[in-house]
C-alpha positions in Angstrom: -7.7 -26.7 -38.3 -5.5 -29.6 -39.7 -7.6 -32.7 -40.2 -6.8 -36.3 -41.1 -9.8 -38.0 -42.7 -10.2 -41.8 -42.4 -12.8 -43.5 -44.5 -13.2 -46.1 -47.2 -16.6 -46.7 -49.0 -18.9 -44.4 -51.0 -20.8 -43.5 -47.9 -17.7 -41.6 -46.6 -17.1 -39.5 -49.8 -19.6 -36.7 -49.1 -18.1 -36.2 -45.6 -14.6 -35.9 -47.1 -16.0 -33.6 -49.8 -17.6 -31.3 -47.2 -14.2 -30.9 -45.5 -12.4 -30.2 -48.7 -15.0 -27.5 -49.6 -14.7 -25.9 -46.1 -12.1 -23.7 -44.6 -10.5 -26.7 -42.9 -7.3 -28.3 -44.2 -7.4 -32.0 -45.0 -3.7 -32.9 -44.7 -4.1 -36.6 -45.3 -6.6 -39.3 -46.2 -6.3 -42.7 -44.6 -8.2 -45.6 -46.2 -8.2 -49.3 -46.6 -5.7 -51.0 -49.0 -6.7 -51.6 -52.6 -8.5 -55.0 -53.0 -9.5 -57.3 -55.8 -13.2 -57.0 -56.7 -15.7 -58.5 -59.2 -15.6 -61.7 -61.2 -12.2 -60.8 -62.7 -10.7 -59.9 -59.3 -9.4 -56.7 -60.7 -7.6 -54.7 -58.0 -9.7 -51.6 -57.3 -9.1 -48.6 -55.0 -11.6 -47.4 -52.4 -14.0 -44.6 -53.4 -12.5 -42.3 -50.8 -9.0 -42.8 -52.3 -10.3 -42.0 -55.8 -11.8 -38.7 -54.5 -8.6 -37.8 -52.5 -6.4 -38.4 -55.5 -8.7 -36.3 -57.7 -8.2 -33.4 -55.2 -4.4 -34.0 -54.8 -4.6 -35.0 -51.1 -1.9 -37.4 -49.8 -3.3 -40.9 -49.3 -2.1 -43.5 -46.7 -3.3 -47.1 -46.9 -2.0 -49.1 -43.9 -2.7 -52.7 -43.5 -3.0 -52.1 -39.7 -3.6 -48.6 -38.5 -2.2 -49.4 -35.1 1.3 -50.5 -36.3 4.0 -48.3 -34.9 5.1 -47.2 -38.4 1.5 -46.1 -39.1 1.3 -44.3 -35.8 4.5 -42.4 -36.6 3.3 -41.4 -40.0 0.0 -40.1 -38.6 1.8 -38.1 -35.9 4.0 -36.5 -38.5 1.0 -34.8 -40.0 0.6 -32.7 -36.8 -3.2 -33.0 -36.8 -5.6 -31.1 -34.8 -8.4 -33.6 -35.4 -9.0 -37.0 -36.8 -12.4 -37.7 -38.6 -13.5 -41.2 -39.2 -16.4 -42.3 -41.4 -16.9 -46.0 -42.3 -13.2 -46.5 -42.1 -13.2 -50.2 -41.4 -10.4 -50.5 -38.9 -10.4 -50.1 -35.1 -8.2 -47.2 -33.8 -5.8 -48.1 -31.1 -5.0 -45.9 -28.1 -1.7 -44.8 -29.7 -3.7 -43.5 -32.7 -6.4 -41.9 -30.6 -3.9 -40.0 -28.5 -2.4 -38.2 -31.5 -4.8 -35.3 -32.4 -5.3 -32.2 -30.2 -9.1 -32.4 -30.3 -9.4 -36.2 -30.4 -11.3 -38.2 -33.1 -14.8 -37.5 -34.3 -16.8 -40.4 -36.0 -19.7 -40.0 -38.3 -22.1 -42.9 -37.6 -25.3 -43.8 -39.5 -27.7 -44.4 -36.7 -29.2 -42.6 -33.6 -26.7 -44.0 -31.1 -26.8 -45.9 -28.8 -29.1 -47.8 -31.2 -27.4 -49.8 -33.9 -23.8 -49.8 -33.0 -21.7 -51.7 -35.5 -21.0 -52.3 -39.1 -24.4 -52.3 -40.8 -26.8 -49.8 -39.1 -28.5 -48.7 -42.3 -29.5 -52.3 -43.2 -30.7 -53.4 -39.8 -32.7 -50.2 -39.2 -34.8 -51.2 -42.3 -34.8 -54.9 -41.6 -36.1 -54.3 -38.1 -38.9 -52.0 -39.3 -37.7 -48.8 -37.8 -39.6 -45.7 -38.7 -36.7 -43.3 -38.2 -33.0 -43.4 -38.0 -30.4 -40.7 -38.4 -26.7 -39.6 -38.1 -24.7 -39.3 -34.9 -21.3 -37.6 -34.6 -19.5 -39.0 -31.6 -16.1 -39.1 -30.0 -14.2 -42.2 -30.9 -13.1 -44.4 -28.0 -11.6 -47.9 -27.8 -15.1 -49.6 -27.4 -17.0 -49.8 -30.7 -19.3 -46.9 -31.3 -19.6 -46.2 -27.5 -18.1 -42.7 -27.3 -19.8 -39.5 -26.2 -22.5 -38.3 -28.5 -21.8 -34.8 -30.0 -24.7 -34.1 -32.4 -27.6 -36.0 -33.9 -30.1 -35.5 -36.7 -33.1 -37.7 -37.4 -34.4 -38.9 -40.7 -37.7 -40.7 -41.4 -37.7 -44.1 -43.1 -40.5 -44.4 -45.7 -42.3 -47.7 -46.0 -40.8 -48.5 -49.4 -37.3 -47.0 -48.8 -34.4 -49.4 -49.6 -31.1 -49.6 -47.8 -29.4 -48.1 -50.9 -31.7 -45.1 -50.9 -31.3 -44.6 -47.1 -27.5 -44.9 -47.5 -27.5 -42.1 -50.0 -29.6 -39.8 -47.9 -27.7 -40.5 -44.7 -24.3 -39.9 -46.4 -25.3 -36.4 -47.3 -26.8 -35.8 -43.9 -23.6 -37.0 -42.3 -21.5 -34.6 -44.3 -23.6 -31.6 -43.1 -23.6 -32.7 -39.5 -19.8 -33.2 -39.5 -19.2 -29.6 -40.5 -21.6 -28.4 -37.8 -19.8 -30.5 -35.3 -16.3 -29.2 -36.1 -17.6 -25.6 -36.0 -18.8 -26.2 -32.4 -15.5 -27.9 -31.5 -13.7 -24.7 -32.7 -16.1 -22.5 -30.8 -15.9 -24.5 -27.6 -19.7 -24.8 -27.5 -20.1 -28.6 -28.0 -21.8 -30.5 -25.3 -20.7 -34.2 -25.0 -23.5 -36.6 -24.0 -22.4 -40.0 -22.6 -24.2 -42.9 -24.1 -26.5 -45.1 -22.0 -25.0 -48.6 -22.6 -28.2 -50.3 -21.4 -30.1 -48.9 -24.4 -27.5 -50.0 -26.9 -28.5 -52.3 -29.8 -26.1 -53.8 -32.4 -26.0 -54.0 -36.2 -23.6 -56.9 -37.1 -22.0 -57.1 -40.5 -24.3 -58.2 -43.4 -23.3 -61.4 -45.1 -24.4 -63.1 -48.3 -26.9 -65.2 -46.4 -28.6 -62.4 -44.4 -31.2 -62.0 -47.1 -32.5 -65.6 -47.1 -36.3 -65.4 -46.7 -38.2 -67.3 -44.1 -41.7 -67.5 -45.6 -43.1 -68.3 -42.2 -42.3 -64.7 -41.2 -44.9 -62.0 -41.5 -45.6 -60.1 -44.7 -44.1 -57.0 -43.0 -41.0 -58.8 -41.9 -40.3 -60.2 -45.4 -41.0 -56.8 -47.0 -38.5 -55.2 -44.6 -35.9 -57.8 -45.4 -36.3 -57.2 -49.1 -35.8 -53.5 -48.6 -33.0 -53.8 -46.1 -30.8 -56.1 -48.2 -31.3 -54.0 -51.4 -28.8 -53.5 -53.2 -26.6 -56.0 -51.4 -26.8 -59.0 -50.9 -30.4 -59.0 -52.0 -33.2 -61.0 -50.4 -33.5 -64.5 -51.9 -35.4 -67.8 -51.9 -35.4 -70.9 -54.0 -38.0 -71.5 -56.6 -38.2 -74.8 -58.6 -34.6 -75.6 -57.6 -33.2 -72.3 -58.6 -32.1 -69.4 -56.4 -34.1 -66.4 -57.0 -33.4 -62.9 -55.7 -36.5 -60.8 -54.8 -36.0 -57.1 -55.4 -39.4 -55.5 -55.0 -42.4 -56.3 -52.9 -45.7 -54.7 -51.8 -47.7 -55.7 -48.7 -51.2 -56.7 -49.8 -52.5 -57.7 -46.4 -50.8 -58.0 -43.0 -52.9 -60.6 -41.3 -54.8 -62.8 -43.9 -54.1 -66.5 -44.0 -55.6 -68.9 -46.6 -54.6 -72.2 -45.2 -51.9 -72.5 -47.9 -48.3 -73.2 -47.0 -46.2 -70.0 -46.5 -44.4 -69.3 -49.7 -47.2 -70.5 -51.9 -48.2 -68.4 -55.0 -51.9 -67.8 -54.6 -52.4 -65.7 -57.7 -50.5 -64.5 -60.7 -51.5 -61.0 -61.8 -50.2 -58.4 -64.2 -48.3 -56.7 -61.4 -46.8 -59.7 -59.7 -47.1 -63.0 -57.7 -49.4 -62.8 -54.7 -47.8 -65.0 -52.1 -48.9 -66.4 -48.7 -46.6 -65.6 -45.8 -46.8 -66.8 -42.2 -49.1 -63.9 -41.6 -50.4 -61.8 -44.5 -50.1 -61.6 -48.2 -47.2 -60.1 -50.2 -46.9 -59.2 -53.8 -43.6 -59.9 -55.6 -43.1 -57.7 -58.6 -39.4 -57.9 -59.5 -37.0 -60.9 -59.4 -33.7 -62.1 -60.6 -32.4 -65.6 -61.1 -28.7 -66.4 -60.8 -26.7 -65.5 -63.9 -29.6 -63.5 -65.3 -30.8 -59.9 -65.3 -33.6 -58.4 -63.2 -37.1 -59.1 -64.5 -40.6 -58.1 -63.7 -42.6 -61.1 -62.8 -44.6 -60.5 -65.9 -41.4 -60.8 -68.0 -40.4 -63.9 -66.1 -43.6 -65.9 -66.7 -43.3 -65.3 -70.4 -40.3 -67.7 -70.5 -41.1 -69.9 -67.5 -44.0 -72.1 -66.5 -45.5 -70.7 -63.3 -48.9 -71.5 -61.9 -50.9 -70.8 -58.8 -49.9 -73.3 -56.1 -46.2 -73.2 -57.0 -44.2 -72.6 -53.8 -41.1 -70.6 -52.9 -38.6 -72.3 -50.7 -38.7 -75.6 -52.5 
């Protein structure tokens, strides 16, 4: 089977690798154009491109996948199947009509829940206990095609978005191969999605992680996990922006009469802080233009006392 793979970030690399190591022929990799990154704005190529070049696979980086020149180039590969995984561009009807067996997408949620760009982050932010991988047929409407296969994964209480990302990327790679085998065998059952059950996972921005201390301890803990490693949950402390990387829920209901965000106690393991409902321990922080520190390290060089308040 001749396959064109479309993907861009690190999440997509295991799926591409699984195809390369299978009996299937990856005739082309399509990925986003190289872009400047970092403080020096050095132009960097996507992780999928790096892997494809390492394996000697032709790489195509169209600005717009639906342009007629791009459509012609894709058609020239004479593909049996397109596979997409975190590609980053919407496929037009002209593109979707090219491959014999259509286009299979690897999506990091249990559809129809969490359609959209950031299903991993929002599953954790919203306190889900499980998520998973769905392979689906790509259609013009975002993440709304027929479900092919699904596999669940439990979300631990302390799992970060980065950790869940890594586990789901490997799970997706395995499920993709199972899906293609069933397509070959003609045994794959397509299950239409129930649009009334759909939820959405919009793109994460630099401000998504801003902490509302009036939220519950559980909600704040989930936000910290769900925005780790990017963009990081943050608040302001004594006029300085502070990212909060690690928290532990001490109590889910206790209130002390102190303003939410107030440091109630400074311990060897962290700051115990009042939230809108419950107490949370902050154990790892990072100020702008500084490295990550434990709270114990931070107080060695800064004056912090009980009664100081986040958000001010």
